[in-house]
C-alpha positions, 0 to 999 in steps of 0.5 A: 696287489700284484702277483709275485713273479714265479721265476728264478734267475740263474748264472747261466744262459736262461731264467727258468720259468717255474710254470715251465719248470713244473711241466718239464719235471713233474712227470719225472720227479714230482718232488722236484717240481714242487720245490721249484714252485716253492723256490720260485715263490720264495725268491719273488721280490716284494710288490713294492720293488716293481717299477710298473705293475704286472701286465698292463700296457707297459709290459705289453710294450716291452713284449713288442721290443722282444718281438722285434729283437727276435724278428730282426736278429734271430730271423736273419740268422735263420735266414742264412740258407738264402745267403748260402745258396747265393755264396756257393753258386755266385758270391764266393764261388772260388770256395768250397761248400765246406769253407762256406759252411764254416760261416753258418756253423760259426753263427750257430755256435756263437748263438749257443756258445756265448749264451752260456756266458750272457746270464751273469752279465745280465745279473750284474745289471748290464741289460742296456749296456749289452743290447745297445752295443749289440744292436750297433754291432749288428747294424754296422756289420750288416752294412759292412757286408754290402761293401764286400766284393765277390770272393772276399770270404774272410770279409763276408765271414767277419761281417756275419759273425758280427751281426750275430753278436746282437742276438747272443748278447741281447735276446738270449738274456732278454727272452729268458730273464726280462719277459719272465719278470715283467708278466705274471706267472699265468701269462709268461708262457703265452708271452714267450710263445708270442715273442717266439713267433717273431723269430719264426716270422723273421726267418720266414720273411727275411729269405723272401725279401733277400732273394727278391731284392737280390734279383731286382737290386743286386746283392749289395743294395739288397743287403742295404735295404734289409740292414736299414729295415733292421736298424729302424726296428732295433731303434724301436726295440731299444727304446721300449725294453726294460727290466723290472727287478734289481740284479741278483747275485749268481748262484753257487758253482755246480760244475763238478756235481753235474759232470759226474752225473752219468745220465746227464752226460749221456744227454749232453752227448746226444745234444752234441750229436744232434746239433752236428746233424740237424742243420744240414737240410736247413742251410742247404735246402735252397741250394738243393732245390736250385741244383735239381731244377725245382721251380725257381719261384718255390726254390726261393721260398724253401727256407721260408717254408721250413722256418714257417713249419718250425713254428708249429713244431715249437708250439706243439710241445707246450700243448702236449707236455702235460700228456706226453713226457718231454723226453719221449717227444724229444726222442721221437722228433729227433728220430723223425729228423733222422729218417727225413735226412736219410731221404734228403737225397731223393728230394729232387722234384717240386712235390718232394721238396714241399713235403720235405721242407714242411716235415723237416721244419716241424720236427726240427723246430720241436727238437730244438724247443725240447732240448732245455726242458730235457736238460732241466729234467736231470736236475736234483735241485732247482738251483741246478736247472739253469747251469745244466741247460747252460752247459748243454748249450755250450757243448751243443755249440761245438757240434754246431761248429763242426757239423756244416763244414763236414757236410760241405766237405762230404757234399762237394766233389771237384772234378777239374774246374767243375764242382758237382754235388753228391747229396747222398753222402751228407745225407747219410752222415747227418742221419746216422748222427741223428740216429745216434743222438736219438739213441743217446737221449733214450739211454740218458732217460732210461738211466736217469729214470733207473737212478731216481727209482733206486734213490727212492727205494 
């Protein structure tokens, strides 16, 4: 008899795996972690509802499909730094860095914001009705980008916004809901770790591919080759993905309850601030390398290096959360990012660029991976976890929306017909914002700990 899946789906952006939830909550509230375990076991469907057994070849084929979704869509989104450099210096050179920053910020905002509305659609059984059209939109918009011309700002923006929708509608649902339903509880963390490497590897290889193809074939043919490769991979992904359980009704409305929670609101503020400042080096590192005369070959690899390093940053918390509390890890990673950004203006040579990309990639990946677990720790009941994570991501989308345009406006200085880059201004701004974020996380954690101690007294 197959093991019952220890998960519960929520009407938000994610399904929380019980094994991960226990790890996130045990150190802060053992009773809540225990209730999560009981809830997960109680809501598991009978074995007869499975259309195929836990694990096995069929499950791993689905994992391959999820990995391909990550590689193509999320990998390309995180490769925007390569596009940003090309747009600022050549393709959209008549626009300011702030204007071009809106393209990247809208991508991240869509990624986080729409995710909060995707879960209910999956609950109603619309997996393939989301993934298939999303894949078509992604491919069509990718090819449409190759038809744009230099200085066509709005056409370029529209194509990149469209390509974002596939990841929002498909991957968030698939990673959070489908994977945890087709594998056993023991294998779920391993499977999620494996699939997450798809996004990291995609974000590592896409910039290399794009930069090299632009140099040899030109921008338009480079985009076509990349789009054709992604189209082929998405066809395979759509053929193999499959969900296992029938749709479930949405959970009760908890908006009023969680927004009257002071410690949680403080954590939300910290998340908003973090996403305002975090993406500046990720999207501007290649431009920084090129403008400072760093070796041309290395400059083209900076986005890839920072994304490769983030893979290790995302994995480490999963290995250490039983020994170090999630909040302390998040506070430390956020503070480390703040310190690194303060030094970004001094990164002007080969050695500094390599050190910065590795360190910032590691700590930024760690911070991003810890946000959902941190929001989950403020739940007073297991049914609140998904809602709290979803609202956190929705609010974080606002931070991501405004952060890069502000950085771009601070960065560019227009003197007549010539544009110069003043790197210390966005570095100080983003560093100060991340410092405030780490402080808000610390205050939220202390307030929540104090609140629970008083309740237990």
